[in-house]
LOVEXSE-188381 format. One record per residue (C-alpha): residue in three letters; x, y negated, z negated. Coordinates in pm, 1 decimal. Layout:
<recs>
+------+----------+----------+----------+
! resn !        u !        v !        w !
+------+----------+----------+----------+
!  ALA !        X !        Y !        Z !
...
+------+----------+----------+----------+
</recs>
This chain:
<recs>
+------+----------+----------+----------+
! resn !        u !        v !        w !
+------+----------+----------+----------+
!  MET !  -1411.7 !  -7633.4 !  -1188.1 !
!  HIS !  -1561.9 !  -7899.2 !  -1017.1 !
!  LYS !  -1917.0 !  -8023.4 !  -1182.8 !
!  THR !  -2210.4 !  -8183.3 !  -1086.2 !
!  GLY !  -2184.4 !  -8584.0 !  -1105.3 !
!  GLN !  -1757.4 !  -8562.5 !  -1048.1 !
!  SER !  -1587.4 !  -8742.7 !   -818.5 !
!  GLU !  -1365.6 !  -8627.3 !   -573.6 !
!  ILE !  -1022.7 !  -8746.9 !   -732.6 !
!  ILE !   -966.4 !  -8382.8 !   -932.8 !
!  PRO !  -1045.8 !  -8145.2 !   -649.6 !
!  ARG !   -824.2 !  -8372.5 !   -377.6 !
!  ALA !   -535.7 !  -8403.5 !   -649.6 !
!  ALA !   -560.4 !  -8011.9 !   -685.9 !
!  GLU !   -576.1 !  -7933.7 !   -330.9 !
!  ALA !   -288.2 !  -8164.6 !   -257.3 !
!  CYS !    -94.8 !  -7990.8 !   -526.9 !
!  LEU !   -168.1 !  -7599.9 !   -368.7 !
!  GLU !    -16.8 !  -7726.9 !    -64.4 !
!  LYS !    304.6 !  -7770.2 !   -278.8 !
!  LEU !    295.7 !  -7486.1 !   -493.1 !
!  GLU !    597.4 !  -7288.5 !   -452.1 !
!  ALA !    800.9 !  -7599.1 !   -574.2 !
!  ILE !    566.9 !  -7719.5 !   -819.9 !
!  ALA !    567.9 !  -7307.3 !   -969.7 !
!  TRP !    977.3 !  -7305.0 !   -972.3 !
!  ALA !    974.7 !  -7650.6 !  -1175.9 !
!  TYR !    731.5 !  -7505.2 !  -1402.6 !
!  VAL !    981.0 !  -7158.1 !  -1442.7 !
!  ARG !   1239.4 !  -7462.5 !  -1522.4 !
!  ARG !   1063.3 !  -7595.5 !  -1813.5 !
!  VAL !    985.1 !  -7268.0 !  -1943.7 !
!  ARG !   1315.2 !  -7160.6 !  -1977.3 !
!  GLU !   1397.8 !  -7463.5 !  -2233.7 !
!  LEU !   1132.0 !  -7268.1 !  -2502.4 !
!  THR !   1298.1 !  -7076.1 !  -2740.4 !
!  GLY !   1159.9 !  -6645.2 !  -2681.6 !
!  TYR !   1205.5 !  -6737.2 !  -2289.2 !
!  ALA !   1532.5 !  -6572.9 !  -2231.3 !
!  GLU !   1655.0 !  -6433.1 !  -1902.7 !
!  THR !   1752.2 !  -6109.5 !  -2075.3 !
!  VAL !   1387.1 !  -6109.9 !  -2151.2 !
!  ILE !   1194.9 !  -6171.4 !  -1834.3 !
!  ASP !   1394.5 !  -6268.2 !  -1519.7 !
!  ASP !   1345.6 !  -6582.6 !  -1318.5 !
!  ALA !   1147.4 !  -6375.9 !  -1016.7 !
!  GLU !    901.5 !  -6235.4 !  -1250.5 !
!  LEU !    798.4 !  -6554.5 !  -1422.1 !
!  TYR !    781.4 !  -6747.4 !  -1098.8 !
!  GLY !    510.9 !  -6494.6 !  -1018.4 !
!  THR !    354.8 !  -6512.2 !  -1313.7 !
!  ALA !    357.9 !  -6957.2 !  -1313.3 !
!  ARG !    256.9 !  -6903.3 !   -939.8 !
!  ALA !    -58.5 !  -6691.5 !   -985.4 !
!  THR !   -161.2 !  -6879.0 !  -1272.2 !
!  LEU !   -127.9 !  -7201.2 !  -1132.1 !
!  GLU !   -266.4 !  -7140.0 !   -811.6 !
!  LEU !   -588.2 !  -6992.6 !   -997.5 !
!  LEU !   -612.1 !  -7277.6 !  -1185.9 !
!  LEU !   -588.5 !  -7502.0 !   -916.4 !
!  GLU !   -882.1 !  -7336.0 !   -747.5 !
!  LEU !  -1078.6 !  -7368.5 !  -1020.6 !
!  LEU !  -1031.4 !  -7804.0 !  -1037.6 !
!  ARG !  -1066.1 !  -7755.5 !   -652.3 !
!  GLY !  -1394.1 !  -7627.8 !   -663.8 !
!  ARG !  -1368.8 !  -7274.7 !   -637.0 !
!  GLU !  -1519.2 !  -6960.3 !   -816.9 !
!  ARG !  -1216.7 !  -6780.6 !   -925.0 !
!  HIS !  -1355.6 !  -6737.8 !  -1312.7 !
!  GLU !  -1328.8 !  -6364.0 !  -1295.3 !
!  GLU !   -971.0 !  -6321.4 !  -1129.3 !
!  LEU !   -839.0 !  -6592.8 !  -1382.9 !
!  ARG !   -994.8 !  -6382.4 !  -1678.0 !
!  ALA !   -815.2 !  -6048.9 !  -1521.9 !
!  HIS !   -503.7 !  -6252.8 !  -1477.4 !
!  SER !   -483.9 !  -6439.4 !  -1799.9 !
!  VAL !   -560.2 !  -6126.2 !  -1995.9 !
!  GLU !   -270.1 !  -5932.0 !  -1821.5 !
!  VAL !    -42.5 !  -6203.7 !  -1867.2 !
!  GLY !   -108.0 !  -6179.0 !  -2257.8 !
!  ARG !    -37.8 !  -5789.4 !  -2247.2 !
!  SER !    299.3 !  -5834.9 !  -2058.7 !
!  ARG !    412.9 !  -6062.2 !  -2256.2 !
!  ALA !    337.3 !  -5863.0 !  -2594.7 !
!  ARG !    500.3 !  -5571.0 !  -2415.7 !
!  ARG !    792.9 !  -5772.3 !  -2337.9 !
!  GLY !    831.1 !  -5851.8 !  -2729.2 !
!  ILE !    780.2 !  -6194.1 !  -2640.6 !
!  PRO !    644.3 !  -6423.3 !  -2988.8 !
!  LEU !    314.6 !  -6509.4 !  -2982.9 !
!  GLU !    409.8 !  -6914.7 !  -3059.4 !
!  SER !    630.7 !  -6878.7 !  -2754.2 !
!  LEU !    381.0 !  -6784.3 !  -2552.9 !
!  LEU !    104.2 !  -7030.0 !  -2632.2 !
!  ARG !    345.1 !  -7305.4 !  -2651.1 !
!  ALA !    426.9 !  -7220.6 !  -2263.1 !
!  VAL !     50.8 !  -7141.6 !  -2165.9 !
!  ARG !    -53.4 !  -7460.2 !  -2312.0 !
!  MET !    227.4 !  -7677.2 !  -2147.7 !
!  ASP !     -0.3 !  -7592.7 !  -1812.5 !
!  PHE !   -187.7 !  -7893.5 !  -1971.1 !
!  ARG !     67.8 !  -8167.1 !  -1935.1 !
!  PHE !    244.9 !  -7965.9 !  -1654.7 !
!  LEU !   -100.6 !  -7999.4 !  -1410.3 !
!  TRP !   -163.6 !  -8350.2 !  -1489.0 !
!  GLU !    177.7 !  -8489.7 !  -1454.8 !
!  ALA !    177.7 !  -8288.2 !  -1069.7 !
!  MET !   -186.9 !  -8370.8 !   -977.0 !
!  ARG !   -124.3 !  -8752.0 !  -1108.0 !
!  GLY !    116.9 !  -8789.8 !   -853.5 !
!  HIS !    -94.9 !  -8718.7 !   -558.2 !
!  VAL !   -375.4 !  -8980.8 !   -726.5 !
!  PRO !   -383.9 !  -9309.2 !   -571.8 !
!  GLU !   -319.3 !  -9588.2 !   -816.3 !
!  GLU !   -646.0 !  -9715.2 !   -759.9 !
!  ASP !   -793.9 !  -9359.1 !   -882.1 !
!  PHE !   -649.9 !  -9353.6 !  -1191.0 !
!  PRO !   -897.9 !  -9493.1 !  -1425.1 !
!  GLY !  -1120.6 !  -9225.2 !  -1284.0 !
!  PHE !   -850.5 !  -8957.1 !  -1310.1 !
!  SER !   -787.3 !  -9017.9 !  -1626.7 !
!  GLU !  -1158.6 !  -8992.8 !  -1710.0 !
!  GLU !  -1208.0 !  -8654.1 !  -1548.8 !
!  VAL !   -865.8 !  -8507.8 !  -1722.7 !
!  ILE !  -1108.1 !  -8329.9 !  -1952.6 !
!  SER !  -1187.4 !  -8077.8 !  -1646.8 !
!  ILE !   -803.0 !  -7991.9 !  -1655.2 !
!  TRP !   -811.7 !  -7907.7 !  -2051.8 !
!  GLU !  -1112.9 !  -7668.4 !  -1992.2 !
!  ALA !   -961.7 !  -7524.0 !  -1764.4 !
!  VAL !   -607.5 !  -7465.2 !  -1921.6 !
!  GLU !   -830.6 !  -7385.4 !  -2245.5 !
!  LEU !   -994.3 !  -7098.1 !  -2045.0 !
!  HIS !   -663.0 !  -6936.2 !  -1931.4 !
!  THR !   -510.4 !  -6963.7 !  -2268.9 !
!  THR !   -795.0 !  -6799.2 !  -2475.7 !
!  HIS !   -795.5 !  -6529.7 !  -2228.8 !
!  VAL !   -419.5 !  -6471.9 !  -2274.8 !
!  GLN !   -426.2 !  -6482.7 !  -2637.6 !
!  THR !   -700.8 !  -6195.8 !  -2610.3 !
!  GLY !   -462.5 !  -5994.8 !  -2392.3 !
!  TYR !   -188.6 !  -6035.0 !  -2615.6 !
!  THR !   -373.1 !  -5975.2 !  -2951.1 !
!  ASP !   -514.9 !  -5638.5 !  -2799.9 !
!  GLU !   -204.0 !  -5499.8 !  -2655.5 !
!  ILE !    -56.2 !  -5599.7 !  -2967.7 !
!  ALA !   -320.5 !  -5336.5 !  -3155.3 !
!  ARG !   -284.7 !  -5090.2 !  -2871.7 !
!  MET !     81.6 !  -5091.9 !  -2934.9 !
!  ARG !     59.4 !  -5066.3 !  -3286.2 !
!  ALA !   -157.5 !  -4762.5 !  -3257.0 !
!  GLU !     60.6 !  -4597.7 !  -3072.9 !
!  LEU !    363.7 !  -4648.9 !  -3305.3 !
!  GLU !    104.9 !  -4553.6 !  -3554.6 !
!  LEU !     38.9 !  -4204.1 !  -3380.4 !
!  GLU !    399.5 !  -4149.1 !  -3280.8 !
!  HIS !    529.1 !  -4180.2 !  -3630.0 !
!  ALA !    235.8 !  -3964.7 !  -3777.9 !
!  PHE !    340.5 !  -3705.7 !  -3521.7 !
!  LEU !    735.2 !  -3739.8 !  -3617.2 !
!  LEU !    637.3 !  -3717.1 !  -3935.0 !
!  ARG !    439.8 !  -3400.7 !  -3943.3 !
!  HIS !    708.7 !  -3219.6 !  -3740.3 !
!  LEU !    926.5 !  -3366.7 !  -4003.8 !
!  LEU !    746.7 !  -3269.7 !  -4317.1 !
!  SER !    606.4 !  -2874.4 !  -4125.8 !
!  GLY !    985.7 !  -2777.6 !  -4156.9 !
!  PHE !    888.9 !  -2509.4 !  -3853.2 !
!  GLY !   1056.5 !  -2728.1 !  -3619.8 !
!  THR !   1404.7 !  -2689.8 !  -3478.6 !
!  ASP !   1439.1 !  -2968.7 !  -3200.5 !
!  ALA !   1725.0 !  -3157.7 !  -3298.6 !
!  ARG !   1640.2 !  -3452.8 !  -3112.8 !
!  LEU !   1234.3 !  -3489.5 !  -3231.2 !
!  HIS !   1430.4 !  -3482.5 !  -3606.4 !
!  ALA !   1661.8 !  -3757.0 !  -3502.7 !
!  GLN !   1373.9 !  -4006.9 !  -3347.0 !
!  ALA !   1179.5 !  -3887.0 !  -3707.1 !
!  ALA !   1449.4 !  -4030.9 !  -3908.1 !
!  GLU !   1495.9 !  -4319.8 !  -3705.1 !
!  ALA !   1158.5 !  -4402.9 !  -3682.5 !
!  LEU !   1110.2 !  -4380.3 !  -4088.0 !
!  GLY !   1426.8 !  -4544.4 !  -4114.5 !
!  LEU !   1604.2 !  -4235.2 !  -4266.8 !
!  ASP !   1985.8 !  -4174.9 !  -4274.1 !
!  PRO !   1935.2 !  -3801.4 !  -4078.8 !
!  ASP !   2299.1 !  -3700.0 !  -4316.1 !
!  GLY !   2151.3 !  -3878.2 !  -4609.8 !
!  VAL !   2037.4 !  -3743.8 !  -4966.3 !
!  HIS !   1710.8 !  -3788.9 !  -5052.5 !
!  ILE !   1422.4 !  -3754.5 !  -5295.6 !
!  VAL !   1075.5 !  -3690.4 !  -5236.6 !
!  LEU !    792.5 !  -3853.0 !  -5481.0 !
!  VAL !    411.7 !  -3728.8 !  -5446.4 !
!  ALA !    109.2 !  -3915.5 !  -5600.2 !
!  ASN !   -105.9 !  -3708.3 !  -5817.8 !
!  GLU !   -426.9 !  -3745.2 !  -5657.2 !
!  ASN !   -606.0 !  -3908.2 !  -5914.5 !
!  HIS !   -341.8 !  -4129.8 !  -5929.1 !
!  ALA !   -276.3 !  -4205.8 !  -5567.3 !
!  ARG !   -440.1 !  -4553.6 !  -5561.0 !
!  ASP !   -143.7 !  -4725.0 !  -5799.0 !
!  PHE !     93.2 !  -4515.4 !  -5667.6 !
!  ARG !    278.2 !  -4748.3 !  -5421.2 !
!  GLY !    251.8 !  -5029.0 !  -5668.0 !
!  TRP !    467.6 !  -4797.4 !  -5945.9 !
!  VAL !    747.0 !  -4681.9 !  -5656.7 !
!  GLY !    782.0 !  -5036.7 !  -5535.5 !
!  GLU !    858.5 !  -5170.8 !  -5866.4 !
!  ALA !   1077.1 !  -4912.4 !  -5962.5 !
!  LEU !   1217.9 !  -4834.7 !  -5614.7 !
!  PRO !   1218.0 !  -5129.9 !  -5359.0 !
!  GLY !   1394.3 !  -4929.8 !  -5112.6 !
!  ALA !   1169.8 !  -4610.0 !  -5091.7 !
!  PHE !    967.0 !  -4549.0 !  -4770.7 !
!  LEU !    618.9 !  -4545.0 !  -4859.4 !
!  LEU !    465.2 !  -4317.4 !  -4644.4 !
!  ARG !     82.0 !  -4149.8 !  -4641.4 !
!  LEU !      2.7 !  -3831.9 !  -4448.4 !
!  ASP !   -348.1 !  -3681.9 !  -4456.9 !
!  GLY !   -480.2 !  -3864.2 !  -4750.8 !
!  VAL !   -129.3 !  -3807.5 !  -4949.7 !
!  GLU !     38.0 !  -4108.1 !  -5053.5 !
!  PHE !    414.8 !  -3987.9 !  -5098.8 !
!  ALA !    750.9 !  -4178.4 !  -5074.6 !
!  ILE !   1089.8 !  -4011.9 !  -4964.7 !
!  VAL !   1362.9 !  -4254.3 !  -5123.4 !
!  PRO !   1768.3 !  -4232.4 !  -5089.8 !
!  ALA !   1917.0 !  -4080.6 !  -5400.6 !
!  ALA !   2180.5 !  -4336.0 !  -5433.9 !
!  GLU !   1867.1 !  -4543.5 !  -5527.2 !
!  VAL !   1726.5 !  -4370.7 !  -5784.6 !
!  THR !   1904.4 !  -4513.0 !  -6088.2 !
!  ASP !   1874.4 !  -4469.0 !  -6463.4 !
!  ALA !   1619.5 !  -4709.9 !  -6465.5 !
!  ALA !   1412.3 !  -4616.8 !  -6182.0 !
!  ARG !   1414.5 !  -4245.0 !  -6322.7 !
!  GLU !   1319.3 !  -4347.3 !  -6691.7 !
!  ALA !   1050.2 !  -4579.6 !  -6538.0 !
!  LEU !    877.4 !  -4274.4 !  -6321.7 !
!  ALA !    937.4 !  -4021.6 !  -6560.1 !
!  ALA !    597.0 !  -4186.7 !  -6716.2 !
!  ARG !    425.7 !  -4200.5 !  -6372.7 !
!  PRO !    181.5 !  -3921.1 !  -6239.9 !
!  VAL !    404.3 !  -3801.2 !  -5960.5 !
!  GLY !    601.8 !  -3491.7 !  -5855.4 !
!  ILE !    948.3 !  -3497.6 !  -5846.9 !
!  SER !   1164.2 !  -3318.6 !  -5606.3 !
!  PRO !   1508.8 !  -3221.4 !  -5640.6 !
!  SER !   1757.0 !  -3378.7 !  -5395.9 !
!  ALA !   1709.3 !  -3275.3 !  -4991.5 !
!  HIS !   2064.0 !  -3261.2 !  -4862.6 !
!  GLY !   2002.0 !  -3375.5 !  -4501.8 !
!  ILE !   1661.3 !  -3457.8 !  -4310.9 !
!  GLY !   1626.4 !  -3060.6 !  -4247.5 !
!  GLU !   1539.4 !  -3000.6 !  -4619.4 !
!  ILE !   1320.6 !  -3310.1 !  -4688.5 !
!  ALA !   1008.2 !  -3056.9 !  -4568.5 !
!  GLU !   1033.8 !  -2772.9 !  -4830.8 !
!  MET !   1105.5 !  -3094.3 !  -5059.8 !
!  TRP !    786.6 !  -3272.4 !  -4955.8 !
!  ARG !    611.9 !  -2927.1 !  -5030.4 !
!  LEU !    725.8 !  -2853.1 !  -5354.7 !
!  ALA !    651.1 !  -3215.6 !  -5480.2 !
!  CYS !    309.3 !  -3167.6 !  -5356.7 !
!  GLU !    277.1 !  -2883.0 !  -5571.1 !
!  LEU !    436.6 !  -3055.6 !  -5848.9 !
!  ALA !    212.0 !  -3338.4 !  -5801.1 !
!  LYS !    -62.0 !  -3138.6 !  -5906.4 !
!  TRP !     84.6 !  -3118.1 !  -6275.2 !
!  ALA !    170.1 !  -3431.0 !  -6307.2 !
!  ARG !    -42.5 !  -3649.2 !  -6542.5 !
!  ASP !    -42.8 !  -4033.8 !  -6688.9 !
!  GLY !    280.3 !  -4066.3 !  -6898.7 !
!  ALA !    449.5 !  -3751.5 !  -6765.0 !
!  ALA !    596.1 !  -3681.9 !  -6421.6 !
!  ALA !    632.0 !  -3358.9 !  -6295.0 !
!  ARG !    981.3 !  -3230.4 !  -6195.9 !
!  PHE !   1109.0 !  -2890.3 !  -6097.3 !
!  GLU !   1327.1 !  -2807.8 !  -6432.4 !
!  ASP !    972.5 !  -2847.3 !  -6656.5 !
!  HIS !    742.9 !  -2655.0 !  -6378.0 !
!  TRP !   1019.7 !  -2401.4 !  -6258.9 !
!  THR !    846.8 !  -2075.7 !  -6388.1 !
!  ARG !    484.5 !  -2232.8 !  -6273.7 !
!  LEU !    642.6 !  -2259.9 !  -5923.6 !
!  ALA !    837.1 !  -1930.2 !  -5958.5 !
!  GLY !    547.5 !  -1748.5 !  -6036.7 !
!  ALA !    317.0 !  -1882.3 !  -5778.6 !
!  ARG !    576.1 !  -1800.1 !  -5529.6 !
!  LEU !    617.1 !  -1411.7 !  -5646.8 !
!  GLY !    260.7 !  -1368.0 !  -5642.7 !
!  VAL !    134.8 !  -1049.6 !  -5731.7 !
!  VAL !    496.8 !   -929.3 !  -5851.3 !
!  ALA !    443.9 !  -1225.8 !  -6121.0 !
!  GLU !    111.1 !  -1103.5 !  -6206.0 !
!  ALA !    216.6 !   -744.6 !  -6291.8 !
!  PHE !    502.2 !   -823.8 !  -6456.0 !
!  ALA !    282.3 !  -1064.4 !  -6715.5 !
!  ARG !     36.5 !   -802.9 !  -6751.0 !
!  ASP !    341.5 !   -524.8 !  -6840.0 !
!  VAL !    486.8 !   -816.5 !  -7102.4 !
!  ARG !     98.1 !   -875.3 !  -7225.1 !
!  SER !      8.2 !   -493.8 !  -7262.5 !
!  SER !    357.4 !   -446.8 !  -7507.5 !
!  LEU !    177.6 !   -695.7 !  -7743.7 !
!  GLY !   -129.5 !   -462.2 !  -7746.4 !
!  ARG !    -44.9 !   -309.2 !  -8089.7 !
!  TYR !    -85.5 !   -655.5 !  -8259.3 !
!  SER !   -395.7 !   -840.8 !  -8324.5 !
!  GLN !   -526.8 !  -1091.7 !  -8106.4 !
!  ARG !   -415.6 !  -1359.0 !  -8391.2 !
!  GLU !    -55.6 !  -1193.7 !  -8454.1 !
!  ILE !    -41.4 !  -1226.9 !  -8034.0 !
!  ASP !   -118.8 !  -1622.3 !  -8049.7 !
!  LEU !     94.2 !  -1665.1 !  -8347.6 !
!  GLN !    389.0 !  -1484.3 !  -8102.2 !
!  ILE !    333.1 !  -1661.4 !  -7820.3 !
!  GLU !    315.9 !  -2007.8 !  -7996.0 !
!  THR !    629.2 !  -1945.1 !  -8177.2 !
!  VAL !    810.3 !  -1824.2 !  -7833.8 !
!  GLU !    704.5 !  -2139.5 !  -7653.3 !
!  THR !    794.2 !  -2350.2 !  -7942.2 !
!  TYR !   1102.7 !  -2220.9 !  -7964.4 !
!  TYR !   1194.6 !  -2292.0 !  -7560.8 !
!  GLU !   1101.8 !  -2665.7 !  -7629.1 !
!  ILE !   1322.3 !  -2707.2 !  -7935.9 !
!  GLY !   1579.9 !  -2449.5 !  -7966.8 !
!  SER !   1614.7 !  -2477.1 !  -8320.7 !
!  ILE !   1417.2 !  -2182.4 !  -8593.3 !
!  THR !   1453.4 !  -2406.0 !  -8848.7 !
!  GLU !   1280.7 !  -2708.7 !  -8626.3 !
!  VAL !   1043.3 !  -2475.7 !  -8504.2 !
!  ALA !    907.6 !  -2355.7 !  -8885.2 !
!  ARG !    909.1 !  -2727.2 !  -8959.6 !
!  VAL !    689.4 !  -2812.5 !  -8676.7 !
!  MET !    480.8 !  -2495.7 !  -8726.5 !
!  PHE !    448.7 !  -2539.8 !  -9093.7 !
!  CYS !    584.6 !  -2192.8 !  -9212.5 !
!  HIS !    902.4 !  -2045.8 !  -9386.2 !
!  ARG !   1216.4 !  -2036.1 !  -9141.3 !
!  ASN !   1184.2 !  -1661.7 !  -9214.7 !
!  THR !    804.7 !  -1643.5 !  -9076.7 !
!  VAL !    957.3 !  -1793.2 !  -8729.2 !
!  ILE !   1245.8 !  -1511.8 !  -8736.9 !
!  ASN !   1005.3 !  -1231.2 !  -8790.3 !
!  ARG !    763.1 !  -1344.4 !  -8509.2 !
!  LEU !   1080.0 !  -1367.7 !  -8252.2 !
!  ARG !   1205.3 !  -1026.2 !  -8381.4 !
!  ARG !    816.2 !   -887.8 !  -8330.7 !
!  PHE !    800.4 !  -1038.7 !  -7958.2 !
!  ALA !   1159.4 !   -907.0 !  -7874.0 !
!  GLU !   1105.8 !   -531.3 !  -7977.3 !
!  ALA !    752.2 !   -523.6 !  -7827.7 !
!  THR !    844.2 !   -667.4 !  -7501.1 !
!  GLY !   1227.7 !   -573.1 !  -7457.2 !
!  LEU !   1287.6 !  -1013.6 !  -7407.1 !
!  ASP !   1498.7 !  -1166.7 !  -7696.2 !
!  VAL !   1467.7 !  -1514.9 !  -7636.1 !
!  ALA !   1744.8 !  -1594.5 !  -7820.2 !
!  LYS !   1915.9 !  -1480.5 !  -7520.5 !
!  PRO !   1901.5 !  -1683.9 !  -7229.0 !
!  VAL !   1805.9 !  -1440.8 !  -6931.6 !
!  ASP !   1529.5 !  -1294.7 !  -7138.5 !
!  ALA !   1417.3 !  -1624.0 !  -7270.7 !
!  ALA !   1367.0 !  -1689.7 !  -6881.2 !
!  ALA !   1225.0 !  -1366.5 !  -6816.5 !
!  ALA !    952.9 !  -1447.6 !  -7114.5 !
!  HIS !    932.8 !  -1819.4 !  -7017.9 !
!  LEU !    801.5 !  -1689.9 !  -6659.5 !
!  ALA !    535.5 !  -1393.0 !  -6813.9 !
!  LEU !    384.7 !  -1642.0 !  -7007.9 !
!  SER !    322.9 !  -1913.8 !  -6781.8 !
!  ALA !    171.8 !  -1652.3 !  -6606.0 !
!  PHE !    -66.8 !  -1556.2 !  -6877.1 !
!  ARG !   -172.6 !  -1947.3 !  -6869.0 !
+------+----------+----------+----------+
</recs>
């Protein structure tokens, strides 16, 4: 990096150092070993020496006046990329790179006659500029490589997550990789939470507050979390019960997470602000969706059996049956519906006579509940 008007002090010192490059490079290696982050287990002496020798040679050639800028840029960028791949902390890397200035200055000063010291000191800026050029390119290479590695990691995580949630894969190795990448216990018990699409923006805040140990994830625009069941305390359940999220039953082992994720996604559609959607609250909707045409046919039969009554009487019977599901007490149903207790009994009786479903019997009540859910 010999500039017009500059003396030959710097170029001569640089040329003298090039003649002893091997010894200077090894001295540099010993100095770098003192820095945190440069343990031999991470990068061995041979590689460190090779990098130091190539770097010092290019910097000294620049100071000697040779045009090596492009070579230095390519080399520096690759040094940054290599150190990123090796996991060297950026702070340690930059400390080592910036050490080049003092190291070069000391090495070159040993080849400067005493009478040239004043001129050498005045021109020391050229050494600084060369080292800063190298440092800038190293940092660029490092940050670019980190960005690339993060992008690859995100792609890998997305692939493993898709595999895990597809439920179609049987590759135990991929299941194990997915569990490791996502920080899940492959044999553990987990619960899946999925945000209602209209409230996805706030989902992470809610879950993070109630369940700090949750694995917060996003796939194809769906915000969800996989939570170790042991961490779902009564307080956490109470907090989430008031949030618009779909909550799955427990998944026992990594292989059940896919089904629970799909179930929580369905439930999330019915969640609303102030009320989470759980399986026990919406099982008839889920069952109806899975039974498809069969559920529709059964619902039509139940509806048709009520055809002897007026629409108002049908509506009152259905309202009474549904209220009875929720409360379970004829007296309380009468109070809520503002009618006499005998009126409730008569409506339930007429419904049973018409449909064959006595909602006082749990099995009949479940079947009626399924049919009425299909009506809606």
